[in-house]
Every structure is written in structure tokens, then in C-alpha cells.
PDBQT receptor file of N, H, CA, C and O in Angstrom, charges set to zero:
ATOM      1  N   UNK A   1      32.689  51.170 122.096  1.00  0.00    +0.000 N 
ATOM      2  CA  UNK A   1      33.348  50.489 121.940  1.00  0.00    +0.000 C 
ATOM      3  C   UNK A   1      32.290  50.002 121.509  1.00  0.00    +0.000 C 
ATOM      4  O   UNK A   1      31.202  50.289 122.009  1.00  0.00    +0.000 OA
ATOM      5  N   UNK A   2      32.500  48.762 119.991  1.00  0.00    +0.000 N 
ATOM      6  H   UNK A   2      33.383  48.529 119.584  1.00  0.00    +0.000 HD
ATOM      7  CA  UNK A   2      31.521  48.093 119.651  1.00  0.00    +0.000 C 
ATOM      8  C   UNK A   2      30.923  47.325 120.401  1.00  0.00    +0.000 C 
ATOM      9  O   UNK A   2      31.256  46.743 121.433  1.00  0.00    +0.000 OA
ATOM     10  N   UNK A   3      29.731  47.369 119.635  1.00  0.00    +0.000 N 
ATOM     11  H   UNK A   3      29.460  47.842 118.797  1.00  0.00    +0.000 HD
ATOM     12  CA  UNK A   3      29.311  45.968 120.717  1.00  0.00    +0.000 C 
ATOM     13  C   UNK A   3      29.007  44.373 119.128  1.00  0.00    +0.000 C 
ATOM     14  O   UNK A   3      28.828  44.073 117.947  1.00  0.00    +0.000 OA
ATOM     15  N   UNK A   4      29.140  44.068 120.208  1.00  0.00    +0.000 N 
ATOM     16  H   UNK A   4      29.286  44.311 121.167  1.00  0.00    +0.000 HD
ATOM     17  CA  UNK A   4      29.243  42.092 119.117  1.00  0.00    +0.000 C 
ATOM     18  C   UNK A   4      28.991  41.931 119.687  1.00  0.00    +0.000 C 
ATOM     19  O   UNK A   4      29.265  42.241 120.846  1.00  0.00    +0.000 OA
ATOM     20  N   UNK A   5      27.514  40.665 118.769  1.00  0.00    +0.000 N 
ATOM     21  H   UNK A   5      27.291  40.413 117.827  1.00  0.00    +0.000 HD
ATOM     22  CA  UNK A   5      26.250  39.678 119.411  1.00  0.00    +0.000 C 
ATOM     23  C   UNK A   5      26.345  38.844 120.082  1.00  0.00    +0.000 C 
ATOM     24  O   UNK A   5      25.623  38.480 121.010  1.00  0.00    +0.000 OA
ATOM     25  N   UNK A   6      27.899  38.167 119.402  1.00  0.00    +0.000 N 
ATOM     26  H   UNK A   6      28.486  38.463 118.649  1.00  0.00    +0.000 HD
ATOM     27  CA  UNK A   6      28.543  36.499 119.977  1.00  0.00    +0.000 C 
ATOM     28  C   UNK A   6      28.608  37.157 120.976  1.00  0.00    +0.000 C 
ATOM     29  O   UNK A   6      27.513  37.057 121.530  1.00  0.00    +0.000 OA
ATOM     30  N   UNK A   7      29.720  38.224 121.941  1.00  0.00    +0.000 N 
ATOM     31  H   UNK A   7      30.610  38.306 121.491  1.00  0.00    +0.000 HD
ATOM     32  CA  UNK A   7      29.768  38.153 123.322  1.00  0.00    +0.000 C 
ATOM     33  C   UNK A   7      29.554  38.675 123.986  1.00  0.00    +0.000 C 
ATOM     34  O   UNK A   7      30.093  38.951 125.058  1.00  0.00    +0.000 OA
ATOM     35  N   UNK A   8      28.213  39.111 123.258  1.00  0.00    +0.000 N 
ATOM     36  H   UNK A   8      27.774  38.887 122.388  1.00  0.00    +0.000 HD
ATOM     37  CA  UNK A   8      26.929  39.694 124.915  1.00  0.00    +0.000 C 
ATOM     38  C   UNK A   8      25.992  38.325 124.950  1.00  0.00    +0.000 C 
ATOM     39  O   UNK A   8      25.363  38.086 125.980  1.00  0.00    +0.000 OA
ATOM     40  N   UNK A   9      25.895  37.300 123.648  1.00  0.00    +0.000 N 
ATOM     41  H   UNK A   9      26.406  37.495 122.811  1.00  0.00    +0.000 HD
ATOM     42  CA  UNK A   9      25.571  36.745 123.070  1.00  0.00    +0.000 C 
ATOM     43  C   UNK A   9      26.240  35.264 124.623  1.00  0.00    +0.000 C 
ATOM     44  O   UNK A   9      25.501  34.434 125.153  1.00  0.00    +0.000 OA
ATOM     45  N   UNK A  10      28.143  35.513 124.979  1.00  0.00    +0.000 N 
ATOM     46  H   UNK A  10      28.744  36.187 124.548  1.00  0.00    +0.000 HD
ATOM     47  CA  UNK A  10      27.648  34.419 126.708  1.00  0.00    +0.000 C 
ATOM     48  C   UNK A  10      28.462  34.867 127.310  1.00  0.00    +0.000 C 
ATOM     49  O   UNK A  10      29.192  34.180 128.024  1.00  0.00    +0.000 OA
ATOM     50  N   UNK A  11      28.561  36.085 127.198  1.00  0.00    +0.000 N 
ATOM     51  H   UNK A  11      27.968  36.642 126.618  1.00  0.00    +0.000 HD
ATOM     52  CA  UNK A  11      27.723  36.539 128.639  1.00  0.00    +0.000 C 
ATOM     53  C   UNK A  11      26.560  36.242 129.012  1.00  0.00    +0.000 C 
ATOM     54  O   UNK A  11      26.280  36.004 130.187  1.00  0.00    +0.000 OA
ATOM     55  N   UNK A  12      25.912  36.224 128.259  1.00  0.00    +0.000 N 
ATOM     56  H   UNK A  12      26.140  36.417 127.304  1.00  0.00    +0.000 HD
ATOM     57  CA  UNK A  12      24.328  36.506 129.102  1.00  0.00    +0.000 C 
ATOM     58  C   UNK A  12      24.726  34.925 129.076  1.00  0.00    +0.000 C 
ATOM     59  O   UNK A  12      25.733  34.801 129.772  1.00  0.00    +0.000 OA
ATOM     60  N   UNK A  13      24.411  33.954 128.660  1.00  0.00    +0.000 N 
ATOM     61  H   UNK A  13      23.592  34.055 128.094  1.00  0.00    +0.000 HD
ATOM     62  CA  UNK A  13      25.076  32.022 128.937  1.00  0.00    +0.000 C 
ATOM     63  C   UNK A  13      25.675  32.450 129.979  1.00  0.00    +0.000 C 
ATOM     64  O   UNK A  13      25.161  32.891 131.007  1.00  0.00    +0.000 OA
ATOM     65  N   UNK A  14      26.560  32.348 129.775  1.00  0.00    +0.000 N 
ATOM     66  H   UNK A  14      26.978  31.989 128.941  1.00  0.00    +0.000 HD
ATOM     67  CA  UNK A  14      27.722  32.749 131.494  1.00  0.00    +0.000 C 
ATOM     68  C   UNK A  14      27.031  33.481 132.859  1.00  0.00    +0.000 C 
ATOM     69  O   UNK A  14      27.738  33.723 133.838  1.00  0.00    +0.000 OA
ATOM     70  N   UNK A  15      26.117  33.691 132.846  1.00  0.00    +0.000 N 
ATOM     71  H   UNK A  15      25.543  33.495 132.051  1.00  0.00    +0.000 HD
ATOM     72  CA  UNK A  15      24.995  34.535 133.046  1.00  0.00    +0.000 C 
ATOM     73  C   UNK A  15      24.226  33.622 134.167  1.00  0.00    +0.000 C 
ATOM     74  O   UNK A  15      24.309  32.870 135.139  1.00  0.00    +0.000 OA
ATOM     75  N   UNK A  16      23.510  34.230 133.335  1.00  0.00    +0.000 N 
ATOM     76  H   UNK A  16      23.443  34.840 132.545  1.00  0.00    +0.000 HD
ATOM     77  CA  UNK A  16      22.332  32.629 133.294  1.00  0.00    +0.000 C 
ATOM     78  C   UNK A  16      22.958  31.435 133.415  1.00  0.00    +0.000 C 
ATOM     79  O   UNK A  16      22.047  30.636 133.198  1.00  0.00    +0.000 OA
ATOM     80  N   UNK A  17      24.075  30.729 133.653  1.00  0.00    +0.000 N 
ATOM     81  H   UNK A  17      24.815  31.379 133.829  1.00  0.00    +0.000 HD
ATOM     82  CA  UNK A  17      24.472  29.765 134.182  1.00  0.00    +0.000 C 
ATOM     83  C   UNK A  17      24.923  29.837 135.566  1.00  0.00    +0.000 C 
ATOM     84  O   UNK A  17      24.718  28.963 136.407  1.00  0.00    +0.000 OA
ATOM     85  N   UNK A  18      25.307  30.508 135.680  1.00  0.00    +0.000 N 
ATOM     86  H   UNK A  18      25.474  31.218 134.996  1.00  0.00    +0.000 HD
ATOM     87  CA  UNK A  18      26.706  31.387 137.196  1.00  0.00    +0.000 C 
ATOM     88  C   UNK A  18      25.459  31.265 138.140  1.00  0.00    +0.000 C 
ATOM     89  O   UNK A  18      25.573  30.847 139.292  1.00  0.00    +0.000 OA
ATOM     90  N   UNK A  19      24.562  31.555 137.730  1.00  0.00    +0.000 N 
ATOM     91  H   UNK A  19      24.469  31.895 136.794  1.00  0.00    +0.000 HD
ATOM     92  CA  UNK A  19      22.641  32.255 138.462  1.00  0.00    +0.000 C 
ATOM     93  C   UNK A  19      23.113  30.640 139.115  1.00  0.00    +0.000 C 
ATOM     94  O   UNK A  19      23.713  30.069 140.026  1.00  0.00    +0.000 OA
ATOM     95  N   UNK A  20      22.105  30.402 137.525  1.00  0.00    +0.000 N 
ATOM     96  H   UNK A  20      21.618  30.866 136.786  1.00  0.00    +0.000 HD
ATOM     97  CA  UNK A  20      21.619  28.455 138.315  1.00  0.00    +0.000 C 
ATOM     98  C   UNK A  20      21.975  27.799 138.819  1.00  0.00    +0.000 C 
ATOM     99  O   UNK A  20      21.309  26.804 139.105  1.00  0.00    +0.000 OA
ATOM    100  N   UNK A  21      23.562  28.010 139.333  1.00  0.00    +0.000 N 
ATOM    101  H   UNK A  21      24.103  28.818 139.101  1.00  0.00    +0.000 HD
ATOM    102  CA  UNK A  21      24.706  27.298 140.073  1.00  0.00    +0.000 C 
ATOM    103  C   UNK A  21      24.607  27.800 141.145  1.00  0.00    +0.000 C 
ATOM    104  O   UNK A  21      25.123  27.246 142.116  1.00  0.00    +0.000 OA
ATOM    105  N   UNK A  22      23.919  28.984 141.273  1.00  0.00    +0.000 N 
ATOM    106  H   UNK A  22      23.499  29.434 140.485  1.00  0.00    +0.000 HD
ATOM    107  CA  UNK A  22      24.070  29.968 142.892  1.00  0.00    +0.000 C 
ATOM    108  C   UNK A  22      25.256  30.595 142.657  1.00  0.00    +0.000 C 
ATOM    109  O   UNK A  22      25.075  31.672 143.226  1.00  0.00    +0.000 OA
ATOM    110  N   UNK A  23      26.635  30.635 142.071  1.00  0.00    +0.000 N 
ATOM    111  H   UNK A  23      26.782  29.760 141.609  1.00  0.00    +0.000 HD
ATOM    112  CA  UNK A  23      28.277  31.292 141.447  1.00  0.00    +0.000 C 
ATOM    113  C   UNK A  23      28.281  30.850 142.539  1.00  0.00    +0.000 C 
ATOM    114  O   UNK A  23      28.254  31.392 143.644  1.00  0.00    +0.000 OA
ATOM    115  N   UNK A  24      28.335  29.276 142.049  1.00  0.00    +0.000 N 
ATOM    116  H   UNK A  24      28.357  28.836 141.151  1.00  0.00    +0.000 HD
ATOM    117  CA  UNK A  24      29.521  27.535 143.012  1.00  0.00    +0.000 C 
ATOM    118  C   UNK A  24      30.220  27.140 142.104  1.00  0.00    +0.000 C 
ATOM    119  O   UNK A  24      29.744  26.731 141.045  1.00  0.00    +0.000 OA
ATOM    120  N   UNK A  25      31.372  27.189 142.338  1.00  0.00    +0.000 N 
ATOM    121  H   UNK A  25      31.758  27.521 143.199  1.00  0.00    +0.000 HD
ATOM    122  CA  UNK A  25      32.083  27.400 141.310  1.00  0.00    +0.000 C 
ATOM    123  C   UNK A  25      32.199  25.533 141.047  1.00  0.00    +0.000 C 
ATOM    124  O   UNK A  25      31.969  24.873 140.033  1.00  0.00    +0.000 OA
ATOM    125  N   UNK A  26      32.722  25.039 142.646  1.00  0.00    +0.000 N 
ATOM    126  H   UNK A  26      32.909  25.575 143.469  1.00  0.00    +0.000 HD
ATOM    127  CA  UNK A  26      32.242  23.956 142.603  1.00  0.00    +0.000 C 
ATOM    128  C   UNK A  26      31.094  23.454 141.696  1.00  0.00    +0.000 C 
ATOM    129  O   UNK A  26      31.447  22.491 141.014  1.00  0.00    +0.000 OA
ATOM    130  N   UNK A  27      29.995  23.790 141.531  1.00  0.00    +0.000 N 
ATOM    131  H   UNK A  27      29.708  24.572 142.084  1.00  0.00    +0.000 HD
ATOM    132  CA  UNK A  27      28.916  23.181 140.815  1.00  0.00    +0.000 C 
ATOM    133  C   UNK A  27      29.171  23.433 139.429  1.00  0.00    +0.000 C 
ATOM    134  O   UNK A  27      28.783  22.612 138.597  1.00  0.00    +0.000 OA
ATOM    135  N   UNK A  28      29.631  24.218 139.167  1.00  0.00    +0.000 N 
ATOM    136  H   UNK A  28      29.946  24.885 139.842  1.00  0.00    +0.000 HD
ATOM    137  CA  UNK A  28      29.410  24.454 137.996  1.00  0.00    +0.000 C 
ATOM    138  C   UNK A  28      30.533  23.634 137.437  1.00  0.00    +0.000 C 
ATOM    139  O   UNK A  28      30.299  22.844 136.523  1.00  0.00    +0.000 OA
ATOM    140  N   UNK A  29      31.597  23.756 137.873  1.00  0.00    +0.000 N 
ATOM    141  H   UNK A  29      31.787  24.397 138.616  1.00  0.00    +0.000 HD
ATOM    142  CA  UNK A  29      32.278  22.618 137.828  1.00  0.00    +0.000 C 
ATOM    143  C   UNK A  29      31.354  20.989 137.286  1.00  0.00    +0.000 C 
ATOM    144  O   UNK A  29      31.135  20.365 136.248  1.00  0.00    +0.000 OA
ATOM    145  N   UNK A  30      31.128  20.917 138.404  1.00  0.00    +0.000 N 
ATOM    146  H   UNK A  30      31.306  21.424 139.247  1.00  0.00    +0.000 HD
ATOM    147  CA  UNK A  30      30.580  19.750 138.533  1.00  0.00    +0.000 C 
ATOM    148  C   UNK A  30      29.866  19.879 138.018  1.00  0.00    +0.000 C 
ATOM    149  O   UNK A  30      29.152  19.866 139.021  1.00  0.00    +0.000 OA
ATOM    150  N   UNK A  31      28.576  20.161 136.569  1.00  0.00    +0.000 N 
ATOM    151  H   UNK A  31      29.156  20.171 135.754  1.00  0.00    +0.000 HD
ATOM    152  CA  UNK A  31      28.219  20.481 135.829  1.00  0.00    +0.000 C 
ATOM    153  C   UNK A  31      29.186  20.181 133.998  1.00  0.00    +0.000 C 
ATOM    154  O   UNK A  31      29.248  19.470 132.995  1.00  0.00    +0.000 OA
ATOM    155  N   UNK A  32      29.886  21.704 134.900  1.00  0.00    +0.000 N 
ATOM    156  H   UNK A  32      29.835  22.282 135.714  1.00  0.00    +0.000 HD
ATOM    157  CA  UNK A  32      30.737  20.759 133.510  1.00  0.00    +0.000 C 
ATOM    158  C   UNK A  32      31.266  19.673 133.171  1.00  0.00    +0.000 C 
ATOM    159  O   UNK A  32      31.638  19.158 132.116  1.00  0.00    +0.000 OA
ATOM    160  N   UNK A  33      31.226  19.295 134.681  1.00  0.00    +0.000 N 
ATOM    161  H   UNK A  33      30.924  19.713 135.538  1.00  0.00    +0.000 HD
ATOM    162  CA  UNK A  33      32.150  17.933 133.893  1.00  0.00    +0.000 C 
ATOM    163  C   UNK A  33      31.281  17.197 132.951  1.00  0.00    +0.000 C 
ATOM    164  O   UNK A  33      31.432  17.043 131.739  1.00  0.00    +0.000 OA
ATOM    165  N   UNK A  34      29.754  16.505 134.220  1.00  0.00    +0.000 N 
ATOM    166  H   UNK A  34      29.631  16.630 135.204  1.00  0.00    +0.000 HD
ATOM    167  CA  UNK A  34      27.971  16.161 133.970  1.00  0.00    +0.000 C 
ATOM    168  C   UNK A  34      28.265  16.019 132.369  1.00  0.00    +0.000 C 
ATOM    169  O   UNK A  34      28.567  15.026 131.707  1.00  0.00    +0.000 OA
ATOM    170  N   UNK A  35      27.997  17.838 131.867  1.00  0.00    +0.000 N 
ATOM    171  H   UNK A  35      27.752  18.645 132.404  1.00  0.00    +0.000 HD
ATOM    172  CA  UNK A  35      27.850  17.259 130.051  1.00  0.00    +0.000 C 
ATOM    173  C   UNK A  35      29.153  16.724 129.409  1.00  0.00    +0.000 C 
ATOM    174  O   UNK A  35      29.169  15.770 128.630  1.00  0.00    +0.000 OA
ATOM    175  N   UNK A  36      30.549  17.617 129.914  1.00  0.00    +0.000 N 
ATOM    176  H   UNK A  36      30.536  18.391 130.547  1.00  0.00    +0.000 HD
ATOM    177  CA  UNK A  36      30.888  16.565 128.421  1.00  0.00    +0.000 C 
ATOM    178  C   UNK A  36      30.502  14.806 128.837  1.00  0.00    +0.000 C 
ATOM    179  O   UNK A  36      30.376  13.983 127.930  1.00  0.00    +0.000 OA
ATOM    180  N   UNK A  37      30.417  14.591 129.646  1.00  0.00    +0.000 N 
ATOM    181  H   UNK A  37      30.519  15.259 130.383  1.00  0.00    +0.000 HD
ATOM    182  CA  UNK A  37      30.704  12.423 129.935  1.00  0.00    +0.000 C 
ATOM    183  C   UNK A  37      29.135  12.970 129.656  1.00  0.00    +0.000 C 
ATOM    184  O   UNK A  37      28.434  12.420 130.505  1.00  0.00    +0.000 OA
ATOM    185  N   UNK A  38      28.284  13.866 128.770  1.00  0.00    +0.000 N 
ATOM    186  H   UNK A  38      28.853  14.313 128.081  1.00  0.00    +0.000 HD
ATOM    187  CA  UNK A  38      26.896  13.469 128.210  1.00  0.00    +0.000 C 
ATOM    188  C   UNK A  38      27.272  13.529 126.261  1.00  0.00    +0.000 C 
ATOM    189  O   UNK A  38      26.637  13.073 125.311  1.00  0.00    +0.000 OA
ATOM    190  N   UNK A  39      28.624  14.339 126.341  1.00  0.00    +0.000 N 
ATOM    191  H   UNK A  39      29.139  14.710 127.114  1.00  0.00    +0.000 HD
ATOM    192  CA  UNK A  39      28.497  13.906 125.322  1.00  0.00    +0.000 C 
ATOM    193  C   UNK A  39      29.714  13.778 124.683  1.00  0.00    +0.000 C 
ATOM    194  O   UNK A  39      30.014  14.130 123.543  1.00  0.00    +0.000 OA
ATOM    195  N   UNK A  40      30.557  13.102 125.746  1.00  0.00    +0.000 N 
ATOM    196  H   UNK A  40      30.312  12.816 126.673  1.00  0.00    +0.000 HD
ATOM    197  CA  UNK A  40      31.215  11.982 125.131  1.00  0.00    +0.000 C 
ATOM    198  C   UNK A  40      30.778  11.226 124.538  1.00  0.00    +0.000 C 
ATOM    199  O   UNK A  40      30.853  10.958 123.339  1.00  0.00    +0.000 OA
ATOM    200  N   UNK A  41      29.995  10.577 125.787  1.00  0.00    +0.000 N 
ATOM    201  H   UNK A  41      29.935  10.795 126.761  1.00  0.00    +0.000 HD
ATOM    202  CA  UNK A  41      27.947   9.149 125.372  1.00  0.00    +0.000 C 
ATOM    203  C   UNK A  41      27.455   9.582 123.921  1.00  0.00    +0.000 C 
ATOM    204  O   UNK A  41      26.953   8.744 123.171  1.00  0.00    +0.000 OA
ATOM    205  N   UNK A  42      27.557  10.440 123.678  1.00  0.00    +0.000 N 
ATOM    206  H   UNK A  42      27.965  11.121 124.287  1.00  0.00    +0.000 HD
ATOM    207  CA  UNK A  42      26.642  11.027 121.917  1.00  0.00    +0.000 C 
ATOM    208  C   UNK A  42      28.172  10.904 121.313  1.00  0.00    +0.000 C 
ATOM    209  O   UNK A  42      28.499  11.708 120.440  1.00  0.00    +0.000 OA
ATOM    210  N   UNK A  43      29.003  10.028 121.710  1.00  0.00    +0.000 N 
ATOM    211  H   UNK A  43      28.738   9.374 122.419  1.00  0.00    +0.000 HD
ATOM    212  CA  UNK A  43      30.244   9.801 120.666  1.00  0.00    +0.000 C 
ATOM    213  C   UNK A  43      30.926  11.327 120.324  1.00  0.00    +0.000 C 
ATOM    214  O   UNK A  43      31.529  11.096 119.276  1.00  0.00    +0.000 OA
ATOM    215  N   UNK A  44      31.120  12.571 120.609  1.00  0.00    +0.000 N 
ATOM    216  H   UNK A  44      30.630  12.759 121.461  1.00  0.00    +0.000 HD
ATOM    217  CA  UNK A  44      31.397  13.651 120.439  1.00  0.00    +0.000 C 
ATOM    218  C   UNK A  44      33.173  13.241 120.940  1.00  0.00    +0.000 C 
ATOM    219  O   UNK A  44      33.446  12.245 121.610  1.00  0.00    +0.000 OA
ATOM    220  N   UNK A  45      34.305  14.340 120.394  1.00  0.00    +0.000 N 
ATOM    221  H   UNK A  45      34.083  15.149 119.850  1.00  0.00    +0.000 HD
ATOM    222  CA  UNK A  45      35.447  13.774 120.492  1.00  0.00    +0.000 C 
ATOM    223  C   UNK A  45      36.049  14.682 120.955  1.00  0.00    +0.000 C 
ATOM    224  O   UNK A  45      36.345  15.364 119.973  1.00  0.00    +0.000 OA
ATOM    225  N   UNK A  46      36.632  15.392 122.262  1.00  0.00    +0.000 N 
ATOM    226  H   UNK A  46      36.392  14.838 123.060  1.00  0.00    +0.000 HD
ATOM    227  CA  UNK A  46      36.459  16.277 123.798  1.00  0.00    +0.000 C 
ATOM    228  C   UNK A  46      38.016  15.617 123.721  1.00  0.00    +0.000 C 
ATOM    229  O   UNK A  46      38.524  14.561 124.098  1.00  0.00    +0.000 OA
ATOM    230  N   UNK A  47      38.619  17.172 122.827  1.00  0.00    +0.000 N 
ATOM    231  H   UNK A  47      38.206  18.030 122.521  1.00  0.00    +0.000 HD
ATOM    232  CA  UNK A  47      39.892  17.342 123.828  1.00  0.00    +0.000 C 
ATOM    233  C   UNK A  47      40.480  18.562 124.811  1.00  0.00    +0.000 C 
ATOM    234  O   UNK A  47      40.008  19.559 125.357  1.00  0.00    +0.000 OA
ATOM    235  N   UNK A  48      41.510  18.046 124.738  1.00  0.00    +0.000 N 
ATOM    236  H   UNK A  48      41.893  17.236 124.294  1.00  0.00    +0.000 HD
ATOM    237  CA  UNK A  48      42.443  18.665 126.308  1.00  0.00    +0.000 C 
ATOM    238  C   UNK A  48      42.992  19.085 125.791  1.00  0.00    +0.000 C 
ATOM    239  O   UNK A  48      43.444  18.438 124.846  1.00  0.00    +0.000 OA
ATOM    240  N   UNK A  49      43.580  21.029 126.020  1.00  0.00    +0.000 N 
ATOM    241  H   UNK A  49      43.214  21.555 126.787  1.00  0.00    +0.000 HD
ATOM    242  CA  UNK A  49      44.950  21.534 124.979  1.00  0.00    +0.000 C 
ATOM    243  C   UNK A  49      45.992  20.615 125.939  1.00  0.00    +0.000 C 
ATOM    244  O   UNK A  49      45.912  19.777 126.837  1.00  0.00    +0.000 OA
ATOM    245  N   UNK A  50      47.549  21.686 124.755  1.00  0.00    +0.000 N 
ATOM    246  H   UNK A  50      47.614  22.366 124.026  1.00  0.00    +0.000 HD
ATOM    247  CA  UNK A  50      48.280  21.254 125.177  1.00  0.00    +0.000 C 
ATOM    248  C   UNK A  50      48.747  20.926 126.392  1.00  0.00    +0.000 C 
ATOM    249  O   UNK A  50      48.079  21.312 127.351  1.00  0.00    +0.000 OA
ATOM    250  N   UNK A  51      50.357  19.918 126.724  1.00  0.00    +0.000 N 
ATOM    251  H   UNK A  51      50.900  19.605 125.944  1.00  0.00    +0.000 HD
ATOM    252  CA  UNK A  51      50.786  20.322 128.282  1.00  0.00    +0.000 C 
ATOM    253  C   UNK A  51      51.431  21.698 127.824  1.00  0.00    +0.000 C 
ATOM    254  O   UNK A  51      52.071  22.100 126.853  1.00  0.00    +0.000 OA
ATOM    255  N   UNK A  52      51.180  21.963 128.432  1.00  0.00    +0.000 N 
ATOM    256  H   UNK A  52      50.659  21.636 129.221  1.00  0.00    +0.000 HD
ATOM    257  CA  UNK A  52      52.554  22.701 128.783  1.00  0.00    +0.000 C 
ATOM    258  C   UNK A  52      54.434  23.069 129.267  1.00  0.00    +0.000 C 
ATOM    259  O   UNK A  52      54.498  23.660 130.345  1.00  0.00    +0.000 OA
ATOM    260  N   UNK A  53      55.242  22.905 128.884  1.00  0.00    +0.000 N 
ATOM    261  H   UNK A  53      55.191  22.425 128.008  1.00  0.00    +0.000 HD
ATOM    262  CA  UNK A  53      56.326  22.247 129.248  1.00  0.00    +0.000 C 
ATOM    263  C   UNK A  53      56.769  23.090 130.501  1.00  0.00    +0.000 C 
ATOM    264  O   UNK A  53      56.882  24.306 130.653  1.00  0.00    +0.000 OA
ATOM    265  N   UNK A  54      56.971  22.075 131.307  1.00  0.00    +0.000 N 
ATOM    266  H   UNK A  54      56.879  21.087 131.183  1.00  0.00    +0.000 HD
ATOM    267  CA  UNK A  54      57.457  23.037 133.116  1.00  0.00    +0.000 C 
ATOM    268  C   UNK A  54      58.762  23.321 133.342  1.00  0.00    +0.000 C 
ATOM    269  O   UNK A  54      59.817  22.709 133.179  1.00  0.00    +0.000 OA
ATOM    270  N   UNK A  55      58.259  25.053 134.011  1.00  0.00    +0.000 N 
ATOM    271  H   UNK A  55      57.401  25.550 134.143  1.00  0.00    +0.000 HD
ATOM    272  CA  UNK A  55      58.424  26.486 133.491  1.00  0.00    +0.000 C 
ATOM    273  C   UNK A  55      59.936  26.436 134.545  1.00  0.00    +0.000 C 
ATOM    274  O   UNK A  55      60.090  26.290 135.757  1.00  0.00    +0.000 OA
ATOM    275  N   UNK A  56      60.931  26.646 133.341  1.00  0.00    +0.000 N 
ATOM    276  H   UNK A  56      60.806  26.765 132.356  1.00  0.00    +0.000 HD
ATOM    277  CA  UNK A  56      62.209  26.660 134.030  1.00  0.00    +0.000 C 
ATOM    278  C   UNK A  56      62.211  28.504 134.474  1.00  0.00    +0.000 C 
ATOM    279  O   UNK A  56      61.449  29.444 134.250  1.00  0.00    +0.000 OA
ATOM    280  N   UNK A  57      63.349  28.346 135.107  1.00  0.00    +0.000 N 
ATOM    281  H   UNK A  57      63.968  27.582 135.289  1.00  0.00    +0.000 HD
ATOM    282  CA  UNK A  57      63.839  29.888 136.449  1.00  0.00    +0.000 C 
ATOM    283  C   UNK A  57      63.990  30.800 135.081  1.00  0.00    +0.000 C 
ATOM    284  O   UNK A  57      64.496  30.467 134.009  1.00  0.00    +0.000 OA
ATOM    285  N   UNK A  58      63.540  31.742 135.362  1.00  0.00    +0.000 N 
ATOM    286  H   UNK A  58      63.128  32.012 136.232  1.00  0.00    +0.000 HD
ATOM    287  CA  UNK A  58      63.676  33.754 134.553  1.00  0.00    +0.000 C 
ATOM    288  C   UNK A  58      65.411  33.410 134.506  1.00  0.00    +0.000 C 
ATOM    289  O   UNK A  58      65.952  33.120 133.439  1.00  0.00    +0.000 OA
ATOM    290  N   UNK A  59      66.384  33.510 136.159  1.00  0.00    +0.000 N 
ATOM    291  H   UNK A  59      65.945  33.747 137.025  1.00  0.00    +0.000 HD
ATOM    292  CA  UNK A  59      67.178  33.850 137.099  1.00  0.00    +0.000 C 
ATOM    293  C   UNK A  59      67.981  33.107 135.829  1.00  0.00    +0.000 C 
ATOM    294  O   UNK A  59      67.821  31.908 135.599  1.00  0.00    +0.000 OA
ATOM    295  N   UNK A  60      68.739  33.842 135.145  1.00  0.00    +0.000 N 
ATOM    296  H   UNK A  60      68.869  34.815 135.332  1.00  0.00    +0.000 HD
ATOM    297  CA  UNK A  60      70.318  33.237 134.837  1.00  0.00    +0.000 C 
ATOM    298  C   UNK A  60      71.459  33.612 135.777  1.00  0.00    +0.000 C 
ATOM    299  O   UNK A  60      71.987  34.624 136.239  1.00  0.00    +0.000 OA
ATOM    300  N   UNK A  61      71.568  32.323 135.826  1.00  0.00    +0.000 N 
ATOM    301  H   UNK A  61      71.139  31.501 135.452  1.00  0.00    +0.000 HD
ATOM    302  CA  UNK A  61      72.864  32.333 137.163  1.00  0.00    +0.000 C 
ATOM    303  C   UNK A  61      74.263  32.112 136.763  1.00  0.00    +0.000 C 
ATOM    304  O   UNK A  61      74.827  31.077 136.408  1.00  0.00    +0.000 OA
ATOM    305  N   UNK A  62      75.084  34.384 137.021  1.00  0.00    +0.000 N 
ATOM    306  H   UNK A  62      74.626  35.224 137.310  1.00  0.00    +0.000 HD
ATOM    307  CA  UNK A  62      76.088  34.597 136.188  1.00  0.00    +0.000 C 
ATOM    308  C   UNK A  62      77.827  34.454 137.582  1.00  0.00    +0.000 C 
ATOM    309  O   UNK A  62      77.520  34.713 138.746  1.00  0.00    +0.000 OA
ATOM    310  N   UNK A  63      78.384  34.319 137.493  1.00  0.00    +0.000 N 
ATOM    311  H   UNK A  63      78.633  34.109 136.547  1.00  0.00    +0.000 HD
ATOM    312  CA  UNK A  63      79.695  35.019 138.113  1.00  0.00    +0.000 C 
ATOM    313  C   UNK A  63      79.936  36.148 137.790  1.00  0.00    +0.000 C 
ATOM    314  O   UNK A  63      79.887  36.802 136.748  1.00  0.00    +0.000 OA
ATOM    315  N   UNK A  64      80.297  36.367 139.150  1.00  0.00    +0.000 N 
ATOM    316  H   UNK A  64      80.337  35.836 139.996  1.00  0.00    +0.000 HD
ATOM    317  CA  UNK A  64      80.341  38.177 138.691  1.00  0.00    +0.000 C 
ATOM    318  C   UNK A  64      81.972  38.241 137.887  1.00  0.00    +0.000 C 
ATOM    319  O   UNK A  64      82.803  37.347 137.726  1.00  0.00    +0.000 OA
ATOM    320  N   UNK A  65      81.985  39.933 137.427  1.00  0.00    +0.000 N 
ATOM    321  H   UNK A  65      81.309  40.658 137.558  1.00  0.00    +0.000 HD
ATOM    322  CA  UNK A  65      83.291  39.521 136.281  1.00  0.00    +0.000 C 
ATOM    323  C   UNK A  65      85.219  39.286 137.252  1.00  0.00    +0.000 C 
ATOM    324  O   UNK A  65      85.250  39.922 138.306  1.00  0.00    +0.000 OA
ATOM    325  N   UNK A  66      86.324  38.645 136.987  1.00  0.00    +0.000 N 
ATOM    326  H   UNK A  66      86.299  38.129 136.131  1.00  0.00    +0.000 HD
ATOM    327  CA  UNK A  66      87.209  39.022 137.485  1.00  0.00    +0.000 C 
ATOM    328  C   UNK A  66      87.602  40.324 137.056  1.00  0.00    +0.000 C 
ATOM    329  O   UNK A  66      87.657  40.381 135.828  1.00  0.00    +0.000 OA
ATOM    330  N   UNK A  67      87.872  41.306 137.589  1.00  0.00    +0.000 N 
ATOM    331  H   UNK A  67      87.828  41.259 138.587  1.00  0.00    +0.000 HD
ATOM    332  CA  UNK A  67      88.451  42.105 138.474  1.00  0.00    +0.000 C 
ATOM    333  C   UNK A  67      90.607  41.800 138.341  1.00  0.00    +0.000 C 
ATOM    334  O   UNK A  67      91.367  42.436 139.072  1.00  0.00    +0.000 OA
TER     335      UNK A  67
């Protein structure tokens, strides 16, 4: 597989941040929220992904054919 410098840097930074937070997801999420708040105060526009429509059941109910 080709080496991708950008992906390697992303993985390195993520590993470093996880290590700094003691691999605790709650700590990582609190840190992220804090950083987002700081960026928002600095005037950055924070966007969220679009909401997904409610999932519908994939099963279709049909009466069996009459004989």
C-alpha cells in the first residue's frame, strides 16, 4: 500500500491526543467540545452533519398468494 503522508499525520495526531487524554473517550469528547466552543467564540462557523431521516423497516409485509 502506498504511504500517504496526510493520513499518517492524522493517525499520529489522533494517537497523540488519545494518549494525552488517557484513552478516555469522555475526556476526549469534553476536550473536543471545549475546542469547538473556543473556535465558535473566535468567529468560526460550526456546522453539524445533516439529520438522517427516520429509518424505515426494510421488511415488506405481503399477504401470501391465494390458491
